[in-house]
C-alpha positions in Angstrom: -0.2 34.4 4.4 1.3 36.9 6.8 1.7 36.5 10.5 1.4 39.2 13.1 4.2 40.0 15.5 2.2 38.8 18.4 1.5 35.4 16.7 5.2 35.2 15.8 6.2 35.7 19.5 3.8 32.9 20.6 5.1 30.5 17.9 8.7 31.3 18.8 8.1 31.0 22.5 9.5 34.5 23.3 8.0 37.7 24.6 6.4 40.1 22.2 8.9 42.7 23.4 11.7 40.5 22.0 10.1 40.3 18.6 9.3 44.1 18.6 12.9 44.8 19.4 14.2 42.6 16.6 11.7 44.3 14.2 12.9 47.8 15.3 16.5 46.9 14.9 16.0 45.3 11.5 16.9 41.7 12.3 13.3 40.7 11.5 11.8 42.1 8.3 8.2 43.1 8.8 5.7 45.4 7.1 4.0 48.0 9.2 0.2 48.2 8.8 -2.0 51.3 8.9 -3.1 50.4 12.4 0.5 50.3 13.6 0.8 46.5 13.8 3.4 44.5 12.0 2.9 41.7 9.5 5.7 39.2 8.9 5.7 37.1 5.7 5.9 33.3 5.9 9.5 33.0 4.7 10.7 35.4 7.4 8.6 33.5 10.0 10.3 30.3 9.1 13.7 32.0 9.3 13.0 33.5 12.7 11.5 30.3 14.1 14.6 28.4 12.9 16.8 30.9 14.8 14.9 30.1 18.0 15.1 26.4 17.3 11.4 26.0 16.5 9.5 24.5 13.6 7.1 26.6 11.6 3.7 25.0 12.6 0.3 26.6 12.4 -2.2 26.0 15.2 -4.9 23.4 14.6 -8.4 24.8 13.8 -11.1 24.5 16.5 -12.2 20.9 17.1 -15.8 21.5 16.1 -14.8 22.0 12.4 -14.1 18.3 12.3 -17.2 17.3 14.3 -19.4 14.9 12.4 -22.6 16.9 13.2 -21.3 20.3 12.4 -22.3 21.7 9.0 -21.3 25.0 7.5 -24.0 27.6 8.2 -25.1 26.1 11.5 -24.4 29.4 13.2 -21.6 28.2 15.4 
């Protein structure tokens, strides 16, 4: 699963400009998409987060997915 440059900046706790600069200079490997955004693969995300002293953690899903009354297809 790939991560966007914006998500990477949030996970790393730095500005998106810092991540964009590192992508442009080649210190972060990223693939440019047709819409102009960048996708960073998981191995590179882990390497970048380690360089900032962070752990590669994904955000938790919304709370209602674990709610006992929620069923798939309820239209939430």
